[in-house]
C-alpha positions as CSV (number, residue, x, y, z in Angstrom):
1,M,0.0,0.0,0.0
2,T,1.4,3.4,-1.0
3,Q,1.9,6.2,1.6
4,F,-0.8,8.2,-0.2
5,K,-3.4,5.4,0.1
6,K,-2.6,5.0,3.9
7,I,-3.1,8.7,4.4
8,M,-6.5,8.7,2.6
9,L,-7.7,5.6,4.5
10,G,-6.6,7.2,7.8
11,A,-8.4,10.4,7.0
12,L,-11.6,8.5,6.0
13,A,-11.5,6.6,9.3
14,I,-11.2,9.8,11.3
15,F,-14.2,11.3,9.4
16,M,-16.3,8.2,10.0
17,S,-15.4,8.0,13.7
18,A,-16.2,11.7,14.2
19,G,-19.6,11.3,12.6
20,L,-18.5,13.3,9.5
21,F,-19.4,10.7,6.9
22,A,-22.8,11.3,5.2
23,Q,-24.3,8.2,3.7
24,N,-26.2,10.0,1.0
25,G,-23.1,11.8,-0.3
26,T,-24.1,15.3,0.7
27,I,-22.5,17.9,3.1
28,D,-25.1,18.2,5.8
29,D,-25.2,20.4,8.9
30,E,-23.7,17.7,11.1
31,M,-20.8,17.2,8.8
32,L,-20.2,21.0,8.5
33,Q,-20.2,21.3,12.3
34,G,-17.6,18.6,12.3
35,F,-15.5,20.5,9.9
36,R,-15.7,23.5,12.2
37,N,-14.7,21.5,15.3
38,D,-11.8,19.9,13.4
39,F,-10.5,23.2,12.3
40,K,-8.4,24.3,15.3
41,N,-8.5,28.0,15.3
42,N,-5.5,28.5,17.5
43,G,-2.6,30.9,17.4
44,K,-0.6,28.8,14.9
45,T,-3.6,28.5,12.5
46,K,-4.4,32.2,12.8
47,A,-0.8,33.1,11.9
48,L,-0.9,30.8,8.9
49,Q,-4.3,32.2,7.9
50,N,-3.0,35.7,8.0
51,A,0.0,34.8,6.0
52,V,-1.7,32.8,3.3
53,T,-4.7,35.1,2.8
54,G,-2.3,38.1,2.1
55,N,0.6,36.6,0.3
56,D,1.8,34.3,-2.6
57,I,1.6,30.7,-1.4
58,Q,4.6,29.7,-3.4
59,K,6.8,32.4,-1.7
60,L,5.6,31.2,1.7
61,A,6.3,27.6,0.9
62,V,10.0,28.0,-0.1
63,N,12.0,25.4,1.9
64,Y,15.0,27.3,3.2
65,D,16.3,24.2,5.0
66,N,16.6,22.3,1.8
67,P,19.7,20.2,2.2
68,E,20.0,19.6,-1.6
69,R,20.0,23.2,-2.8
70,P,22.0,22.9,-6.1
71,D,24.9,25.2,-7.1
72,T,25.5,26.5,-10.6
73,Y,28.5,24.4,-11.6
74,F,28.6,21.5,-14.0
75,S,31.3,18.9,-14.7
76,N,30.3,18.3,-18.3
77,R,28.6,20.6,-20.7
78,V,27.7,20.7,-24.4
79,K,29.3,23.6,-26.3
80,T,26.4,26.0,-27.1
81,K,26.1,29.7,-27.9
82,G,23.1,32.1,-27.4
83,I,19.7,31.9,-25.8
84,T,16.4,31.9,-27.8
85,D,13.0,33.2,-26.8
86,Q,9.7,31.7,-27.9
87,K,7.8,34.8,-26.5
88,S,4.1,34.4,-26.0
89,S,3.7,31.2,-28.0
90,G,3.6,27.4,-27.5
91,R,6.5,26.7,-29.8
92,C,8.9,25.4,-27.1
93,W,9.1,22.0,-28.9
94,L,10.3,23.7,-32.1
95,F,12.8,25.9,-30.3
96,A,14.1,22.9,-28.3
97,S,14.5,20.8,-31.4
98,L,16.2,23.5,-33.4
99,N,18.5,24.2,-30.5
100,V,19.7,20.6,-30.6
101,M,20.8,21.2,-34.2
102,R,22.1,24.8,-33.7
103,P,25.5,23.8,-32.2
104,K,26.2,21.6,-35.2
105,V,25.9,24.6,-37.6
106,I,28.0,26.8,-35.3
107,E,30.8,24.3,-35.1
108,K,30.7,23.4,-38.8
109,Y,31.1,27.0,-40.0
110,N,33.0,28.3,-36.9
111,L,30.3,30.9,-36.2
112,K,30.1,33.4,-33.4
113,D,26.4,32.6,-33.1
114,F,23.6,31.3,-35.2
115,E,19.8,30.8,-35.1
116,F,17.4,28.9,-37.3
117,S,14.1,30.5,-38.4
118,Q,11.5,29.0,-36.1
119,N,8.9,31.0,-38.0
120,Y,9.6,29.1,-41.2
121,N,9.0,25.7,-39.7
122,F,6.1,26.9,-37.7
123,F,4.3,28.1,-40.9
124,F,4.4,24.6,-42.3
125,D,3.6,23.0,-38.9
126,Q,0.4,25.0,-38.8
127,L,-0.5,24.3,-42.5
128,E,0.0,20.6,-42.0
129,K,-2.0,20.5,-38.8
130,C,-4.9,22.1,-40.6
131,N,-4.6,19.5,-43.3
132,L,-4.4,16.7,-40.7
133,F,-7.6,17.8,-39.1
134,L,-9.6,18.2,-42.3
135,Q,-8.4,14.9,-43.7
136,E,-9.3,13.0,-40.5
137,I,-12.7,14.6,-40.5
138,I,-13.1,13.1,-44.0
139,V,-11.7,9.7,-42.9
140,H,-14.2,9.6,-40.0
141,I,-17.0,11.4,-41.9
142,D,-19.5,8.6,-41.7
143,K,-19.3,8.3,-37.9
144,P,-21.8,10.1,-35.7
145,Q,-20.9,13.5,-34.2
146,D,-20.6,12.0,-30.7
147,D,-18.2,9.3,-31.8
148,R,-15.2,9.7,-29.4
149,T,-12.7,10.2,-32.2
150,V,-14.8,12.8,-34.0
151,E,-15.5,14.6,-30.8
152,W,-11.8,14.6,-30.0
153,L,-11.0,16.1,-33.4
154,F,-13.4,19.0,-32.9
155,K,-12.1,19.6,-29.4
156,H,-8.5,19.7,-30.6
157,P,-8.4,20.9,-34.2
158,I,-5.1,22.7,-33.9
159,Q,-2.5,23.9,-31.4
160,D,0.9,25.6,-31.5
161,G,2.4,23.0,-29.2
162,G,4.1,19.8,-30.4
163,V,6.8,17.2,-29.9
164,W,10.1,16.1,-31.5
165,N,8.5,13.9,-34.2
166,G,6.6,16.9,-35.4
167,F,10.0,18.7,-35.9
168,V,11.2,15.7,-37.8
169,N,8.1,15.6,-40.0
170,V,8.3,19.3,-41.1
171,V,12.1,19.4,-41.5
172,E,12.2,16.3,-43.7
173,K,9.4,17.7,-45.9
174,Y,10.3,21.4,-45.9
175,G,13.9,21.8,-44.7
176,L,15.4,24.6,-42.7
177,V,16.4,28.2,-43.2
178,P,18.5,30.8,-41.1
179,A,16.6,33.2,-38.9
180,D,17.2,36.2,-41.1
181,V,15.7,34.5,-44.1
182,M,12.2,34.3,-42.5
183,P,12.3,36.4,-39.3
184,E,9.8,36.4,-36.5
185,T,6.5,38.4,-36.8
186,Y,4.2,39.7,-34.1
187,Q,1.9,36.8,-34.8
188,S,4.6,34.1,-34.6
189,E,5.6,35.5,-31.2
190,N,2.0,36.0,-30.0
191,T,0.1,33.1,-31.4
192,R,-3.1,33.2,-29.3
193,M,-5.3,35.1,-31.7
194,M,-4.2,33.4,-34.9
195,Q,-4.7,30.0,-33.2
196,K,-8.2,31.1,-32.1
197,L,-9.2,32.1,-35.6
198,L,-7.7,28.9,-37.2
199,R,-9.6,26.7,-34.7
200,R,-12.8,28.6,-35.4
201,K,-12.4,28.1,-39.2
202,L,-11.5,24.4,-38.9
203,R,-14.5,23.6,-36.8
204,E,-16.7,25.5,-39.2
205,W,-15.2,23.6,-42.2
206,G,-15.4,20.3,-40.3
207,L,-19.2,20.8,-40.0
208,E,-19.4,21.8,-43.7
209,L,-17.6,18.7,-44.9
210,R,-19.9,16.5,-42.8
211,A,-22.9,18.4,-44.2
212,M,-21.7,17.8,-47.7
213,R,-21.4,14.1,-47.0
214,A,-24.9,14.0,-45.6
215,E,-26.1,15.5,-48.8
216,G,-24.4,12.8,-50.8
217,A,-20.9,14.3,-51.6
218,K,-18.3,11.8,-52.8
219,E,-14.6,11.6,-51.9
220,K,-13.5,13.6,-54.9
221,Q,-15.9,16.4,-54.0
222,L,-14.8,16.4,-50.4
223,A,-11.1,16.4,-51.4
224,K,-11.6,19.3,-53.8
225,R,-13.4,21.4,-51.1
226,K,-10.6,20.5,-48.6
227,T,-8.0,21.9,-51.0
228,E,-10.0,25.1,-51.3
229,M,-10.1,25.4,-47.5
230,L,-6.3,24.8,-47.2
231,S,-5.8,27.6,-49.7
232,E,-7.5,29.9,-47.3
233,V,-5.4,28.6,-44.5
234,Y,-2.2,29.4,-46.6
235,R,-3.5,32.9,-47.1
236,M,-4.2,33.4,-43.4
237,L,-0.7,32.1,-42.5
238,S,1.1,34.1,-45.1
239,I,-0.6,37.3,-43.9
240,S,0.2,36.5,-40.3
241,L,3.7,34.9,-40.6
242,G,5.0,36.0,-44.0
243,E,5.3,33.7,-47.0
244,P,8.0,31.0,-46.8
245,P,10.9,31.3,-49.3
246,Q,11.4,28.6,-51.9
247,K,15.0,29.7,-52.5
248,F,17.3,32.1,-50.6
249,V,20.9,33.3,-50.7
250,W,23.0,32.9,-47.5
251,R,26.5,34.0,-46.5
252,Y,28.0,34.3,-43.0
253,E,30.8,35.8,-41.0
254,D,32.9,33.3,-39.0
255,A,34.4,33.7,-35.5
256,E,37.6,35.2,-37.1
257,G,35.6,37.9,-39.0
258,K,36.0,36.2,-42.4
259,I,32.9,36.6,-44.6
260,S,31.9,33.7,-46.8
261,E,30.9,33.7,-50.4
262,S,27.1,34.0,-51.1
263,K,25.4,30.7,-52.0
264,E,21.8,30.0,-53.1
265,Y,19.9,27.2,-51.4
266,T,16.5,25.7,-51.3
267,P,15.5,25.0,-47.6
268,K,16.0,21.3,-48.0
269,E,19.4,21.9,-49.5
270,F,20.4,24.1,-46.6
271,Y,19.2,21.4,-44.1
272,T,21.3,18.7,-45.9
273,E,24.4,20.8,-46.1
274,A,24.4,22.8,-42.9
275,V,23.0,20.1,-40.5
276,G,23.6,16.9,-42.5
277,V,22.2,14.4,-39.9
278,N,19.5,11.8,-40.3
279,L,16.8,12.7,-37.9
280,R,15.5,9.1,-38.0
281,D,18.7,8.1,-36.1
282,Y,17.3,9.6,-32.9
283,V,15.5,7.4,-30.3
284,L,12.4,8.7,-28.6
285,M,12.6,7.6,-24.9
286,M,10.0,8.1,-22.3
287,N,9.4,7.3,-18.6
288,D,5.7,6.7,-18.0
289,P,5.2,4.5,-14.9
290,S,1.5,4.2,-15.6
291,R,2.3,1.7,-18.4
292,P,4.5,-1.4,-18.5
293,L,8.2,-0.5,-19.1
294,N,10.5,-1.9,-21.7
295,K,7.8,-1.7,-24.4
296,T,7.2,0.5,-27.4
297,Y,4.1,2.7,-27.8
298,E,2.6,5.0,-30.4
299,I,0.1,7.8,-29.8
300,E,-2.5,8.3,-32.5
301,Y,-2.7,11.8,-34.0
302,D,0.4,12.9,-32.0
303,R,1.9,14.4,-35.1
304,N,1.5,17.4,-37.4
305,V,1.9,16.0,-40.9
306,H,-0.8,13.6,-42.2
307,E,1.7,11.2,-43.8
308,G,4.3,11.8,-41.1
309,M,5.1,9.7,-38.0
310,N,3.3,9.8,-34.7
311,W,5.1,10.0,-31.4
312,I,6.5,6.5,-31.2
313,Y,8.5,5.9,-28.0
314,V,10.1,3.1,-25.9
315,N,9.0,3.3,-22.2
316,L,12.1,2.9,-20.1
317,P,13.3,3.1,-16.5
318,N,14.9,6.4,-15.6
319,D,18.3,4.9,-15.0
320,I,18.6,3.8,-18.7
321,I,17.4,7.1,-20.0
322,K,19.9,9.0,-17.8
323,E,22.8,6.9,-18.7
324,A,22.1,7.5,-22.4
325,A,21.7,11.2,-21.8
326,K,24.9,11.4,-19.9
327,M,26.8,9.6,-22.7
328,S,25.4,12.1,-25.2
329,I,26.5,15.1,-23.2
330,L,30.0,13.6,-22.7
331,D,30.2,13.4,-26.5
332,N,29.1,17.1,-26.9
333,E,25.6,16.2,-28.2
334,A,22.6,18.2,-26.9
335,M,19.2,16.5,-26.7
336,Y,15.5,17.3,-26.9
337,F,13.9,17.0,-23.4
338,S,10.4,17.5,-22.2
339,C,8.9,17.5,-18.7
340,D,6.3,18.9,-16.3
341,V,8.1,22.2,-15.9
342,G,5.6,23.9,-13.6
343,K,6.2,21.5,-10.7
344,Q,8.6,22.7,-8.0
345,L,10.0,25.5,-10.2
346,D,11.6,28.7,-9.0
347,R,11.3,30.5,-12.4
348,K,13.3,33.6,-11.2
349,K,16.3,31.6,-10.1
350,G,15.9,28.9,-12.7
351,V,15.8,25.9,-10.3
352,L,13.8,22.6,-10.6
353,D,14.1,20.8,-7.2
354,V,11.6,18.4,-5.5
355,N,12.5,19.9,-2.1
356,Y,12.2,23.5,-3.2
357,Y,8.7,24.2,-1.9
358,D,7.0,22.6,1.1
359,Y,3.2,23.2,0.6
360,G,2.2,20.5,3.1
361,D,3.5,22.3,6.2
362,I,1.4,25.4,5.4
363,F,-1.9,23.5,5.2
364,D,-1.0,20.7,7.7
365,T,-1.4,18.0,5.1
366,E,0.7,15.8,2.8
367,F,0.7,15.7,-1.0
368,G,1.5,12.1,-1.5
369,M,0.9,11.0,-5.1
370,D,3.8,9.3,-6.8
371,K,4.6,9.8,-10.5
372,K,2.4,7.0,-11.6
373,A,-0.6,8.4,-9.7
374,R,0.0,11.9,-11.0
375,V,0.0,10.6,-14.6
376,E,-3.1,8.5,-14.2
377,T,-5.1,11.4,-12.7
378,F,-3.8,14.0,-15.2
379,E,-2.1,15.8,-12.3
380,S,1.2,15.6,-14.2
381,G,2.2,15.4,-17.8
382,S,4.7,16.6,-20.4
383,S,4.1,20.4,-20.5
384,H,7.3,22.0,-21.8
385,G,10.2,21.2,-24.1
386,M,13.8,22.3,-23.6
387,T,17.3,21.3,-24.7
388,L,19.4,19.1,-22.3
389,V,23.0,20.4,-22.4
390,A,24.9,19.6,-19.2
391,V,25.3,17.1,-16.4
392,D,27.1,17.4,-13.1
393,I,28.8,14.1,-12.1
394,A,30.2,13.7,-8.5
395,E,33.6,12.1,-7.8
396,D,31.9,8.8,-6.9
397,G,30.2,8.8,-10.4
398,K,26.7,9.7,-9.2
399,I,24.8,12.3,-11.1
400,K,24.0,15.4,-9.0
401,K,22.1,17.6,-11.4
402,W,21.4,18.6,-15.0
403,L,21.2,21.8,-17.0
404,L,18.5,22.7,-19.5
405,E,18.8,25.4,-22.2
406,N,15.4,27.1,-22.2
407,S,13.6,29.3,-24.7
408,W,12.2,31.9,-22.3
409,G,14.9,34.5,-23.1
410,M,17.4,35.3,-20.3
411,S,15.0,34.3,-17.4
412,G,16.1,31.8,-14.8
413,F,19.8,31.0,-14.6
414,K,21.2,32.9,-17.6
415,G,18.4,31.5,-19.8
416,H,18.7,28.0,-18.3
417,L,17.1,25.8,-15.7
418,I,19.1,23.8,-13.2
419,M,17.4,20.4,-12.5
420,T,18.3,18.1,-9.6
421,D,18.6,14.4,-10.4
422,R,15.7,13.6,-8.1
423,W,13.5,16.1,-10.0
424,F,14.6,14.4,-13.3
425,D,13.1,11.1,-11.9
426,E,9.8,12.7,-10.8
427,Y,9.0,15.1,-13.6
428,M,11.0,14.1,-16.7
429,F,8.9,12.4,-19.4
430,R,10.7,12.5,-22.8
431,V,14.4,12.6,-23.9
432,V,15.4,12.1,-27.5
433,V,18.9,10.6,-27.8
434,H,20.9,9.6,-30.8
435,K,20.9,5.8,-31.3
436,K,24.7,5.5,-30.9
437,Y,24.2,6.3,-27.1
438,V,21.3,3.9,-26.7
439,P,21.8,0.2,-25.5
440,G,21.3,-2.4,-28.1
441,A,18.4,-4.0,-26.2
442,V,16.5,-0.8,-26.4
443,L,17.1,-0.5,-30.1
444,E,15.6,-4.0,-30.4
445,M,12.5,-2.9,-28.5
446,M,12.1,-0.1,-31.0
447,K,11.7,-2.7,-33.8
448,E,8.6,-4.2,-32.1
449,E,5.1,-3.4,-33.4
450,P,4.1,-0.5,-31.0
451,T,1.0,-0.6,-28.9
452,M,-1.3,2.1,-30.3
453,L,-2.7,4.5,-27.7
454,P,-5.6,6.9,-28.3
455,P,-5.1,10.6,-28.6
456,W,-6.9,11.2,-25.3
457,D,-4.1,9.3,-23.5
458,P,-2.4,11.4,-20.7
459,M,0.9,11.4,-22.6
460,F,-0.6,13.0,-25.7
461,A,-0.7,16.5,-24.4
462,P,1.6,18.5,-26.8
463,V,4.2,20.6,-24.9
464,N,4.3,24.3,-25.4
């Protein structure tokens, strides 16, 4: 029996013995009086009440006696330059993925700094997501409106969040460009309104396609109308984000001040030359204790491109994931990483530590759910993507902490978050590691036919 279950059963016993348990499930006068009697309005409670009612709970809960307060030094760190800022958008997954590739370009061309155009890939992410929604509406067009899949599609027509495989899908299909070739716009940095309007149009069009089918429209007619709808999407995106280039000219200044010759590229040619890695060589690893470990899973619709790949991952113990991540950092390879970033986060100092806040002492209670229980109850899930760039290894070989390159500008610790190893265990969900750092047994697991999970699975939620 878990500690959480013991606490809940103990609390239930107290309520029943005190006459606080109502058989009909309502809060009656007797139960309410029991609550009043149980609430000890003494000096300690009054002081807590005064503090909590007038102040930020998080500030009051800071654990100043934390024995594991991390420092800011790391024994091993990937060579990176610069910090990016996703502004008011949910594109963290795209920034994190591009930041994995960025050091490769900086090293290859000996640059002072470099940044890809997030806006370019975001444009095609949004166009493809619109196509995915409309196409799946057609695929399921003969199902009733209250079918769970149809209902899910209308609830989630599009978002600006995503995951690593969405990055792979758009880069393989559309390539990459430097930041100055397609710079950010107000709408790319503030996506809320554009997203709202796209969702409204997609839902409207989804109903239109279903009405056409009810009136006898055939597949060719539906496909033709879908193409017309996507043309409108392209126009909306071009007005908001700018139109993506088909070709561009690029030259650069290296760290010694030497300016290169100009060269013309298509976006796919630039990706091939500047990055030159096979994105399919990366292994998508996850720790989800709510499902059996050492198995491969796939989440339906957890993608952006209709013909692209879903999120397909191998569910592993934390120690295997951490060993692969450590080996990657020691070899100067950054990684895509996603987690439940809001838990035990000091955003100002940039610290992720399970002992940082003690909320239980303030309310005289205990928050006892483990990682499995948090996932099963939707209390915890992957909410933010960053780039894993450093590890601090003690003299005895044990890992003390990790460093994440964030995309919130220079907030936190110089644009980074410092994560204790215990926090990694509790709130890390996804790490994408090159296969050369992954054990052979895990690579064999990836060859298995994955278990398909529905889009309403707790692990679907796209990070932002």
